[in-house]
C-alpha positions as a Markdown table, in Angstrom:
| # | Residue | x | y | z |
|---|---|---|---|---|
| 1 | Unk | 181.6 | 188.5 | 21.1 |
| 2 | Unk | 184.7 | 188.7 | 23.5 |
| 3 | Unk | 183.6 | 192.2 | 23.7 |
| 4 | Unk | 180.0 | 193.0 | 24.3 |
| 5 | Unk | 179.9 | 192.1 | 28.0 |
| 6 | Unk | 182.5 | 194.9 | 28.6 |
| 7 | Unk | 180.9 | 196.9 | 25.8 |
| 8 | Unk | 177.3 | 196.7 | 27.9 |
| 9 | Unk | 179.1 | 196.7 | 30.9 |
| 10 | Unk | 180.8 | 200.6 | 29.8 |
| 11 | Unk | 176.9 | 201.8 | 28.7 |
| 12 | Unk | 175.6 | 201.1 | 31.1 |
| 13 | Unk | 178.1 | 202.9 | 33.7 |
| 14 | Unk | 178.0 | 205.7 | 31.1 |
| 15 | Unk | 174.3 | 205.8 | 31.5 |
| 16 | Unk | 173.9 | 205.3 | 35.5 |
| 17 | Unk | 176.4 | 208.4 | 36.4 |
| 18 | Unk | 174.7 | 210.4 | 33.1 |
| 19 | Unk | 171.3 | 209.9 | 34.7 |
| 20 | Unk | 173.3 | 210.4 | 38.4 |
| 21 | Unk | 175.0 | 214.2 | 36.9 |
| 22 | Unk | 170.8 | 214.8 | 35.6 |
| 23 | Unk | 169.7 | 214.0 | 39.8 |
| 24 | Unk | 172.1 | 216.1 | 41.3 |
| 25 | Unk | 171.6 | 218.9 | 38.5 |
| 26 | Unk | 167.6 | 218.8 | 39.7 |
| 27 | Unk | 169.0 | 219.3 | 43.3 |
| 28 | Unk | 171.1 | 222.0 | 42.5 |
| 29 | Unk | 168.4 | 224.1 | 40.6 |
| 30 | Unk | 165.8 | 223.3 | 43.1 |
| 31 | Unk | 168.3 | 224.8 | 45.8 |
| 32 | Unk | 168.9 | 227.7 | 43.4 |
| 33 | Unk | 165.8 | 228.7 | 41.2 |
| 34 | Unk | 163.1 | 227.4 | 42.9 |
| 35 | Unk | 162.2 | 230.1 | 45.4 |
| 36 | Unk | 164.4 | 228.9 | 48.0 |
| 37 | Unk | 161.5 | 226.8 | 48.4 |
| 38 | Unk | 163.3 | 225.1 | 51.6 |
| 39 | Unk | 162.6 | 227.9 | 53.7 |
| 40 | Unk | 160.5 | 227.7 | 56.6 |
| 41 | Unk | 160.4 | 231.8 | 57.7 |
| 42 | Unk | 157.8 | 232.9 | 55.4 |
| 43 | Unk | 155.4 | 233.9 | 58.9 |
| 44 | Unk | 152.6 | 235.9 | 58.5 |
| 45 | Unk | 154.1 | 239.2 | 57.4 |
| 46 | Unk | 154.7 | 242.4 | 58.8 |
| 47 | Unk | 151.3 | 243.6 | 59.9 |
| 48 | Unk | 149.9 | 246.4 | 62.5 |
| 49 | Unk | 146.9 | 246.6 | 64.5 |
| 50 | Unk | 143.9 | 248.7 | 62.3 |
| 51 | Unk | 142.3 | 251.5 | 63.6 |
| 52 | Unk | 139.2 | 250.0 | 63.3 |
| 53 | Unk | 139.1 | 246.6 | 62.3 |
| 54 | Unk | 136.8 | 244.8 | 60.3 |
| 55 | Unk | 133.9 | 242.7 | 60.6 |
| 56 | Unk | 135.0 | 239.3 | 60.3 |
| 57 | Unk | 132.9 | 236.4 | 59.5 |
| 58 | Unk | 134.0 | 232.4 | 60.0 |
| 59 | Unk | 132.7 | 229.7 | 57.8 |
| 60 | Unk | 133.9 | 226.4 | 58.6 |
| 61 | Unk | 132.4 | 223.3 | 56.6 |
| 62 | Unk | 131.9 | 220.4 | 58.7 |
| 63 | Unk | 131.0 | 216.9 | 57.9 |
| 64 | Unk | 130.8 | 213.6 | 60.4 |
| 65 | Unk | 133.6 | 215.9 | 62.4 |
| 66 | Unk | 132.3 | 215.0 | 66.0 |
| 67 | Unk | 135.6 | 213.5 | 67.0 |
| 68 | Unk | 137.6 | 216.4 | 66.1 |
| 69 | Unk | 135.1 | 219.4 | 67.3 |
| 70 | Unk | 136.0 | 219.4 | 71.4 |
| 71 | Unk | 139.2 | 220.1 | 70.2 |
| 72 | Unk | 138.9 | 223.1 | 67.1 |
| 73 | Unk | 135.5 | 224.6 | 67.5 |
| 74 | Unk | 136.2 | 225.5 | 71.7 |
| 75 | Unk | 139.6 | 227.7 | 70.0 |
| 76 | Unk | 137.4 | 229.3 | 67.3 |
| 77 | Unk | 134.9 | 231.1 | 69.2 |
| 78 | Unk | 137.4 | 232.5 | 71.8 |
| 79 | Unk | 138.5 | 234.2 | 69.7 |
| 80 | Unk | 140.6 | 236.9 | 70.9 |
| 81 | Unk | 139.2 | 240.2 | 68.3 |
| 82 | Unk | 138.0 | 243.2 | 69.2 |
| 83 | Unk | 136.0 | 243.9 | 65.9 |
| 84 | Unk | 132.3 | 242.5 | 65.2 |
| 85 | Unk | 133.2 | 238.8 | 64.4 |
| 86 | Unk | 130.8 | 235.2 | 63.9 |
| 87 | Unk | 131.3 | 231.5 | 63.1 |
| 88 | Unk | 129.2 | 230.0 | 60.8 |
| 89 | Unk | 129.8 | 225.9 | 61.3 |
| 90 | Unk | 128.3 | 224.4 | 57.8 |
| 91 | Unk | 126.9 | 220.9 | 58.9 |
| 92 | Unk | 127.1 | 219.2 | 55.8 |
| 93 | Unk | 125.2 | 216.1 | 55.9 |
| 94 | Unk | 127.2 | 213.9 | 59.5 |
| 95 | Unk | 125.4 | 211.3 | 61.0 |
| 96 | Unk | 127.3 | 211.7 | 64.4 |
| 97 | Unk | 126.1 | 214.2 | 65.5 |
| 98 | Unk | 128.4 | 216.6 | 64.8 |
| 99 | Unk | 125.9 | 219.9 | 64.3 |
| 100 | Unk | 123.9 | 219.2 | 68.1 |
| 101 | Unk | 127.9 | 219.0 | 69.5 |
| 102 | Unk | 128.9 | 222.2 | 67.7 |
| 103 | Unk | 125.8 | 223.6 | 69.6 |
| 104 | Unk | 126.7 | 221.8 | 73.0 |
| 105 | Unk | 130.3 | 223.7 | 73.0 |
| 106 | Unk | 128.9 | 226.8 | 72.1 |
| 107 | Unk | 126.4 | 226.7 | 75.2 |
| 108 | Unk | 129.4 | 225.3 | 77.7 |
| 109 | Unk | 132.1 | 227.4 | 76.0 |
| 110 | Unk | 130.5 | 231.4 | 74.7 |
| 111 | Unk | 132.5 | 233.7 | 73.1 |
| 112 | Unk | 132.3 | 234.3 | 70.0 |
| 113 | Unk | 128.2 | 234.0 | 68.6 |
| 114 | Unk | 127.5 | 230.6 | 66.2 |
| 115 | Unk | 125.6 | 229.5 | 63.8 |
| 116 | Unk | 124.6 | 225.5 | 63.0 |
| 117 | Unk | 123.6 | 225.3 | 59.6 |
| 118 | Unk | 123.0 | 222.9 | 57.2 |
| 119 | Unk | 123.3 | 222.5 | 53.0 |
| 120 | Unk | 121.3 | 219.9 | 52.2 |
| 121 | Unk | 122.5 | 217.4 | 49.2 |
| 122 | Unk | 124.6 | 219.4 | 46.7 |
| 123 | Unk | 124.0 | 219.7 | 43.2 |
| 124 | Unk | 125.6 | 217.7 | 40.0 |
| 125 | Unk | 128.8 | 220.4 | 39.4 |
| 126 | Unk | 130.1 | 220.6 | 42.9 |
| 127 | Unk | 132.3 | 218.8 | 44.8 |
| 128 | Unk | 134.1 | 217.9 | 48.2 |
| 129 | Unk | 133.2 | 220.7 | 50.5 |
| 130 | Unk | 132.4 | 223.3 | 48.4 |
| 131 | Unk | 128.4 | 223.5 | 48.7 |
| 132 | Unk | 129.0 | 223.8 | 52.6 |
| 133 | Unk | 131.2 | 227.0 | 51.8 |
| 134 | Unk | 128.5 | 228.4 | 49.7 |
| 135 | Unk | 125.9 | 227.7 | 51.8 |
| 136 | Unk | 128.1 | 229.3 | 54.7 |
| 137 | Unk | 129.0 | 232.4 | 52.8 |
| 138 | Unk | 125.5 | 232.6 | 51.6 |
| 139 | Unk | 125.0 | 233.0 | 54.9 |
| 140 | Unk | 127.8 | 235.5 | 56.0 |
| 141 | Unk | 126.8 | 237.9 | 53.8 |
| 142 | Unk | 123.8 | 238.6 | 55.2 |
| 143 | Unk | 125.9 | 241.0 | 57.6 |
| 144 | Unk | 128.0 | 242.6 | 56.0 |
| 145 | Unk | 131.6 | 241.2 | 56.2 |
| 146 | Unk | 135.1 | 242.7 | 55.0 |
| 147 | Unk | 136.7 | 239.1 | 56.0 |
| 148 | Unk | 136.0 | 235.9 | 55.4 |
| 149 | Unk | 137.5 | 233.4 | 56.9 |
| 150 | Unk | 137.3 | 229.7 | 55.0 |
| 151 | Unk | 138.6 | 227.0 | 57.7 |
| 152 | Unk | 138.7 | 223.9 | 58.2 |
| 153 | Unk | 136.5 | 222.3 | 61.3 |
| 154 | Unk | 139.8 | 219.8 | 62.5 |
| 155 | Unk | 141.9 | 223.1 | 62.8 |
| 156 | Unk | 142.7 | 224.8 | 66.2 |
| 157 | Unk | 143.3 | 228.5 | 66.1 |
| 158 | Unk | 145.5 | 231.2 | 68.8 |
| 159 | Unk | 143.4 | 232.7 | 70.6 |
| 160 | Unk | 144.9 | 235.7 | 68.5 |
| 161 | Unk | 145.0 | 234.0 | 65.1 |
| 162 | Unk | 141.9 | 236.0 | 63.5 |
| 163 | Unk | 143.3 | 239.2 | 64.4 |
| 164 | Unk | 146.9 | 239.0 | 63.5 |
| 165 | Unk | 145.4 | 237.2 | 60.2 |
| 166 | Unk | 143.6 | 240.5 | 60.0 |
| 167 | Unk | 145.5 | 242.4 | 60.9 |
| 168 | Unk | 148.3 | 241.0 | 58.0 |
| 169 | Unk | 145.3 | 241.2 | 55.3 |
| 170 | Unk | 145.4 | 245.4 | 55.4 |
| 171 | Unk | 148.9 | 245.3 | 56.3 |
| 172 | Unk | 149.5 | 243.9 | 53.5 |
| 173 | Unk | 146.9 | 245.1 | 50.6 |
| 174 | Unk | 146.5 | 241.0 | 50.4 |
| 175 | Unk | 143.1 | 239.9 | 49.1 |
| 176 | Unk | 144.2 | 236.1 | 50.6 |
| 177 | Unk | 145.9 | 235.4 | 53.5 |
| 178 | Unk | 146.5 | 232.0 | 54.3 |
| 179 | Unk | 148.0 | 229.6 | 56.7 |
| 180 | Unk | 149.1 | 226.1 | 56.0 |
| 181 | Unk | 147.9 | 224.5 | 59.4 |
| 182 | Unk | 150.5 | 222.3 | 61.4 |
| 183 | Unk | 149.8 | 219.3 | 61.2 |
| 184 | Unk | 149.7 | 216.1 | 63.6 |
| 185 | Unk | 152.6 | 214.4 | 63.5 |
| 186 | Unk | 153.1 | 212.1 | 66.5 |
| 187 | Unk | 152.8 | 208.6 | 65.2 |
| 188 | Unk | 155.6 | 207.0 | 63.5 |
| 189 | Unk | 153.7 | 207.2 | 59.7 |
| 190 | Unk | 153.1 | 210.9 | 60.5 |
| 191 | Unk | 156.4 | 211.6 | 61.7 |
| 192 | Unk | 157.5 | 209.6 | 58.4 |
| 193 | Unk | 155.8 | 211.2 | 55.9 |
| 194 | Unk | 153.8 | 214.5 | 57.1 |
| 195 | Unk | 156.6 | 217.0 | 56.9 |
| 196 | Unk | 157.3 | 216.0 | 53.5 |
| 197 | Unk | 154.3 | 216.9 | 52.4 |
| 198 | Unk | 154.4 | 219.9 | 53.2 |
| 199 | Unk | 158.0 | 219.9 | 51.9 |
| 200 | Unk | 156.5 | 219.0 | 48.3 |
| 201 | Unk | 153.4 | 221.5 | 48.6 |
| 202 | Unk | 156.1 | 224.4 | 48.9 |
| 203 | Unk | 158.3 | 222.5 | 46.2 |
| 204 | Unk | 155.5 | 222.9 | 43.3 |
| 205 | Unk | 154.2 | 226.1 | 45.2 |
| 206 | Unk | 157.4 | 228.0 | 46.7 |
| 207 | Unk | 155.1 | 230.8 | 48.6 |
| 208 | Unk | 157.7 | 232.9 | 48.6 |
| 209 | Unk | 156.8 | 233.5 | 45.1 |
| 210 | Unk | 153.2 | 233.3 | 45.5 |
| 211 | Unk | 152.8 | 236.7 | 47.4 |
| 212 | Unk | 156.3 | 238.8 | 45.5 |
| 213 | Unk | 155.3 | 242.2 | 43.6 |
| 214 | Unk | 157.6 | 244.1 | 41.3 |
| 215 | Unk | 157.0 | 247.3 | 40.1 |
| 216 | Unk | 153.5 | 247.4 | 40.6 |
| 217 | Unk | 153.0 | 244.3 | 38.4 |
| 218 | Unk | 152.6 | 240.1 | 39.5 |
| 219 | Unk | 156.2 | 239.5 | 39.4 |
| 220 | Unk | 155.2 | 235.4 | 39.0 |
| 221 | Unk | 151.5 | 233.4 | 38.8 |
| 222 | Unk | 152.2 | 230.9 | 41.0 |
| 223 | Unk | 148.9 | 231.3 | 43.6 |
| 224 | Unk | 148.2 | 229.1 | 46.1 |
| 225 | Unk | 146.9 | 228.7 | 49.2 |
| 226 | Unk | 146.0 | 226.5 | 52.5 |
| 227 | Unk | 141.9 | 225.2 | 52.6 |
| 228 | Unk | 142.4 | 224.9 | 56.7 |
| 229 | Unk | 142.7 | 228.8 | 57.0 |
| 230 | Unk | 142.1 | 231.0 | 54.2 |
| 231 | Unk | 141.7 | 234.8 | 55.7 |
| 232 | Unk | 139.7 | 236.6 | 52.0 |
| 233 | Unk | 138.1 | 239.7 | 51.2 |
| 234 | Unk | 134.9 | 239.5 | 50.7 |
| 235 | Unk | 135.2 | 242.3 | 47.7 |
| 236 | Unk | 137.6 | 239.4 | 46.5 |
| 237 | Unk | 135.0 | 236.9 | 46.9 |
| 238 | Unk | 133.1 | 237.9 | 44.7 |
| 239 | Unk | 135.0 | 239.2 | 42.4 |
| 240 | Unk | 136.4 | 235.8 | 41.5 |
| 241 | Unk | 132.7 | 234.5 | 42.5 |
| 242 | Unk | 133.9 | 231.9 | 44.9 |
| 243 | Unk | 132.9 | 229.8 | 45.5 |
| 244 | Unk | 130.7 | 229.3 | 42.5 |
| 245 | Unk | 133.6 | 229.7 | 39.7 |
| 246 | Unk | 135.9 | 226.4 | 41.3 |
| 247 | Unk | 132.2 | 224.3 | 42.2 |
| 248 | Unk | 133.8 | 221.2 | 40.4 |
| 249 | Unk | 137.8 | 221.9 | 41.7 |
| 250 | Unk | 138.8 | 218.7 | 44.1 |
| 251 | Unk | 141.7 | 220.9 | 45.1 |
| 252 | Unk | 139.8 | 223.9 | 46.2 |
| 253 | Unk | 141.9 | 226.1 | 48.3 |
| 254 | Unk | 144.5 | 226.0 | 45.3 |
| 255 | Unk | 141.9 | 226.9 | 42.7 |
| 256 | Unk | 139.9 | 229.9 | 44.9 |
| 257 | Unk | 144.0 | 231.2 | 45.0 |
| 258 | Unk | 144.2 | 230.9 | 41.3 |
| 259 | Unk | 141.3 | 232.9 | 41.4 |
| 260 | Unk | 141.4 | 235.2 | 43.2 |
| 261 | Unk | 144.7 | 235.6 | 41.5 |
| 262 | Unk | 143.2 | 235.4 | 38.3 |
| 263 | Unk | 140.6 | 239.0 | 38.7 |
| 264 | Unk | 143.3 | 240.9 | 39.7 |
| 265 | Unk | 144.2 | 240.3 | 43.6 |
| 266 | Unk | 147.0 | 239.4 | 46.2 |
| 267 | Unk | 147.7 | 236.1 | 47.7 |
| 268 | Unk | 149.6 | 235.5 | 50.3 |
| 269 | Unk | 150.6 | 231.9 | 51.5 |
| 270 | Unk | 152.9 | 230.6 | 54.2 |
| 271 | Unk | 153.4 | 228.6 | 57.4 |
| 272 | Unk | 151.8 | 228.9 | 60.2 |
| 273 | Unk | 151.8 | 229.4 | 64.1 |
| 274 | Unk | 150.2 | 228.8 | 66.5 |
| 275 | Unk | 147.0 | 227.4 | 63.5 |
| 276 | Unk | 147.9 | 223.3 | 64.4 |
| 277 | Unk | 145.5 | 220.3 | 62.8 |
| 278 | Unk | 144.2 | 218.3 | 66.4 |
| 279 | Unk | 143.0 | 215.3 | 62.7 |
| 280 | Unk | 145.1 | 212.3 | 63.9 |
| 281 | Unk | 146.8 | 209.9 | 60.8 |
| 282 | Unk | 147.9 | 207.2 | 62.9 |
| 283 | Unk | 148.4 | 204.9 | 60.2 |
| 284 | Unk | 150.0 | 204.6 | 57.2 |
| 285 | Unk | 146.8 | 203.7 | 55.8 |
| 286 | Unk | 145.3 | 207.2 | 56.5 |
| 287 | Unk | 147.9 | 208.8 | 55.5 |
| 288 | Unk | 147.3 | 207.0 | 52.0 |
| 289 | Unk | 143.7 | 207.9 | 51.6 |
| 290 | Unk | 144.6 | 211.7 | 52.5 |
| 291 | Unk | 147.3 | 211.9 | 49.5 |
| 292 | Unk | 145.8 | 210.0 | 46.6 |
| 293 | Unk | 142.8 | 211.8 | 47.5 |
| 294 | Unk | 143.8 | 214.4 | 45.4 |
| 295 | Unk | 146.8 | 214.0 | 43.3 |
| 296 | Unk | 146.1 | 212.6 | 39.9 |
| 297 | Unk | 143.4 | 215.5 | 40.4 |
| 298 | Unk | 146.7 | 217.7 | 41.1 |
| 299 | Unk | 147.9 | 216.7 | 37.9 |
| 300 | Unk | 144.6 | 217.2 | 36.1 |
| 301 | Unk | 143.8 | 214.1 | 35.3 |
| 302 | Unk | 146.7 | 213.6 | 32.7 |
| 303 | Unk | 148.1 | 210.8 | 31.8 |
| 304 | Unk | 151.3 | 212.3 | 30.2 |
| 305 | Unk | 152.0 | 214.9 | 33.7 |
| 306 | Unk | 151.4 | 211.2 | 35.6 |
| 307 | Unk | 154.3 | 209.8 | 33.3 |
| 308 | Unk | 156.2 | 212.7 | 33.4 |
| 309 | Unk | 155.2 | 213.2 | 37.4 |
| 310 | Unk | 156.9 | 209.6 | 38.3 |
| 311 | Unk | 160.2 | 210.0 | 35.5 |
| 312 | Unk | 160.9 | 213.0 | 37.8 |
| 313 | Unk | 160.3 | 212.0 | 41.2 |
| 314 | Unk | 162.3 | 209.0 | 40.3 |
| 315 | Unk | 165.2 | 210.6 | 39.1 |
| 316 | Unk | 165.0 | 213.4 | 41.6 |
| 317 | Unk | 164.2 | 210.9 | 44.6 |
| 318 | Unk | 164.9 | 207.8 | 43.8 |
| 319 | Unk | 168.3 | 207.7 | 41.9 |
| 320 | Unk | 170.4 | 209.4 | 44.0 |
| 321 | Unk | 170.5 | 206.5 | 46.9 |
| 322 | Unk | 170.6 | 204.5 | 43.9 |
| 323 | Unk | 173.6 | 205.7 | 42.7 |
| 324 | Unk | 175.4 | 205.7 | 45.6 |
| 325 | Unk | 174.0 | 202.0 | 46.4 |
| 326 | Unk | 175.6 | 201.3 | 43.0 |
| 327 | Unk | 179.2 | 202.8 | 42.9 |
| 328 | Unk | 180.8 | 199.8 | 43.6 |
| 329 | Unk | 179.7 | 198.9 | 40.3 |
| 330 | Unk | 178.8 | 201.9 | 38.3 |
| 331 | Unk | 181.8 | 203.3 | 39.0 |
| 332 | Unk | 183.0 | 206.4 | 41.3 |
| 333 | Unk | 181.5 | 209.5 | 39.7 |
| 334 | Unk | 177.9 | 208.0 | 39.6 |
| 335 | Unk | 179.1 | 207.1 | 43.1 |
| 336 | Unk | 180.1 | 210.6 | 43.9 |
| 337 | Unk | 177.6 | 212.9 | 41.9 |
| 338 | Unk | 174.7 | 210.6 | 43.9 |
| 339 | Unk | 176.3 | 211.3 | 46.6 |
| 340 | Unk | 176.2 | 215.2 | 46.8 |
| 341 | Unk | 172.6 | 215.0 | 45.3 |
| 342 | Unk | 171.3 | 213.2 | 48.5 |
| 343 | Unk | 173.2 | 215.2 | 50.5 |
| 344 | Unk | 171.2 | 218.0 | 49.0 |
| 345 | Unk | 167.7 | 216.5 | 49.2 |
| 346 | Unk | 169.0 | 216.0 | 53.1 |
| 347 | Unk | 170.2 | 219.8 | 53.7 |
| 348 | Unk | 167.2 | 221.4 | 52.0 |
| 349 | Unk | 164.4 | 219.0 | 54.3 |
| 350 | Unk | 165.9 | 219.7 | 57.5 |
| 351 | Unk | 164.8 | 222.8 | 57.7 |
| 352 | Unk | 160.7 | 221.0 | 57.9 |
| 353 | Unk | 161.4 | 218.4 | 59.6 |
| 354 | Unk | 163.0 | 221.4 | 62.4 |
| 355 | Unk | 159.5 | 223.3 | 61.7 |
| 356 | Unk | 158.1 | 220.1 | 63.2 |
| 357 | Unk | 160.1 | 219.4 | 65.9 |
| 358 | Unk | 161.4 | 215.2 | 64.1 |
| 359 | Unk | 165.1 | 214.8 | 64.9 |
| 360 | Unk | 167.6 | 215.4 | 61.8 |
| 361 | Unk | 168.9 | 211.8 | 61.2 |
| 362 | Unk | 164.9 | 211.5 | 59.1 |
| 363 | Unk | 166.2 | 213.9 | 56.2 |
| 364 | Unk | 168.1 | 210.7 | 54.6 |
| 365 | Unk | 165.0 | 208.7 | 54.9 |
| 366 | Unk | 163.2 | 211.3 | 52.1 |
| 367 | Unk | 164.1 | 208.8 | 49.0 |
| 368 | Unk | 161.7 | 206.4 | 50.6 |
| 369 | Unk | 159.1 | 208.6 | 51.8 |
| 370 | Unk | 159.4 | 210.0 | 48.0 |
| 371 | Unk | 158.8 | 206.4 | 46.7 |
| 372 | Unk | 156.0 | 206.2 | 48.5 |
| 373 | Unk | 154.5 | 209.4 | 47.3 |
| 374 | Unk | 155.2 | 207.8 | 44.2 |
| 375 | Unk | 152.7 | 205.6 | 44.6 |
| 376 | Unk | 149.7 | 207.4 | 46.1 |
| 377 | Unk | 149.9 | 209.0 | 43.0 |
| 378 | Unk | 149.8 | 206.1 | 40.8 |
| 379 | Unk | 147.1 | 204.9 | 43.3 |
| 380 | Unk | 145.3 | 207.9 | 42.4 |
| 381 | Unk | 145.1 | 207.3 | 39.5 |
| 382 | Unk | 143.9 | 204.1 | 38.9 |
| 383 | Unk | 141.2 | 204.6 | 41.7 |
| 384 | Unk | 140.1 | 206.8 | 39.3 |
| 385 | Unk | 139.8 | 205.0 | 36.2 |
| 386 | Unk | 138.1 | 202.9 | 38.2 |
| 387 | Unk | 135.0 | 205.7 | 38.3 |
| 388 | Unk | 135.6 | 206.1 | 42.1 |
| 389 | Unk | 136.6 | 209.8 | 41.6 |
| 390 | Unk | 137.6 | 212.1 | 44.0 |
| 391 | Unk | 136.3 | 211.7 | 47.6 |
| 392 | Unk | 134.9 | 213.5 | 50.7 |
| 393 | Unk | 134.1 | 212.3 | 54.0 |
| 394 | Unk | 132.6 | 209.4 | 52.6 |
| 395 | Unk | 131.0 | 211.1 | 50.0 |
| 396 | Unk | 132.1 | 210.3 | 46.2 |
| 397 | Unk | 131.8 | 212.5 | 43.0 |
| 398 | Unk | 132.0 | 212.1 | 40.0 |
| 399 | Unk | 135.6 | 212.5 | 37.4 |
| 400 | Unk | 136.1 | 215.9 | 36.4 |
| 401 | Unk | 135.7 | 215.7 | 33.1 |
| 402 | Unk | 132.0 | 214.4 | 33.4 |
| 403 | Unk | 131.1 | 217.4 | 35.8 |
| 404 | Unk | 129.2 | 220.3 | 33.6 |
| 405 | Unk | 131.6 | 223.4 | 32.5 |
| 406 | Unk | 131.9 | 226.4 | 35.4 |
| 407 | Unk | 129.4 | 228.7 | 33.5 |
């Protein structure tokens, strides 16, 4: 009986050491084999101006967006685009005067032609903003555009944003060119959570893999887009049946990219310069709601995937600091592995902090932020099983499992 405690202590030390080594191994794999996700130099690809600029229609779904439209819509109307371009703002049942405000801004500022329309209530089987997008694309088709720019009502564009997107699509032969808008980082919680949000997204969908081709065929099935800024070829939308084929999708931007790539199209996604979200997330509650709205949908509402994600987040992000703290008890090997993993983690996070113009000393705090994301993901699952489903701007939808098939 006298040996029980030492044996148990030795076994515990061995377990901590092994888990810490696994965490370090995971970080080395992420560093070297996950598409260099941590680099932030994936910006609009090389491009040249076309001889003739193709016609473009801009579709903006909007629901109760009066608070952000004055900072975003004028930037769209003021686009310096050499070809024919027109903006369609689809007022999806707003109660705050979004449509009237859009018309007032257009009258005040001028610029590109603006059409404000309403799609009416969505039929069963349509989620999020896709019913509004469908209505906007339907109106745009009458203008026979070559490209559609799908952008959110909270996104402000630099004056040359549209021409740069079109030039990149034409030069590279892409059917989708999407930029992840630079989100606002002003409040304490935004500084802590927002850069990590983009970092985690890039870890799941390495930007370099999305647009890569090799020897005339797709090198990878990785596909994603950022819904705030998606330039889409009109014929690719027809071929992929956008948005009807993805009408039940909660994460509509990723679903759009997958549908286009699955139909033989080429997709490019990168970080933005000159495309910014003006929507504030001043409180943790605001950011929590943004993440938890779709986190469980990202896991396809699968309990096994949820369990695996929680375990993976714990192993990759929580074990390193825990091993360092437990070092005096667990032994030097566990502490060394934990410290090395934490160092790699922080080092890969620094480029994203720099992109968001944040101090590098925030990098060691990433485990805390990851723990918040873990809790948000669990909460997303809890809300799903309480029957609240996904939501967009105050409109709640049924569980995807209850929706009809694509048909």
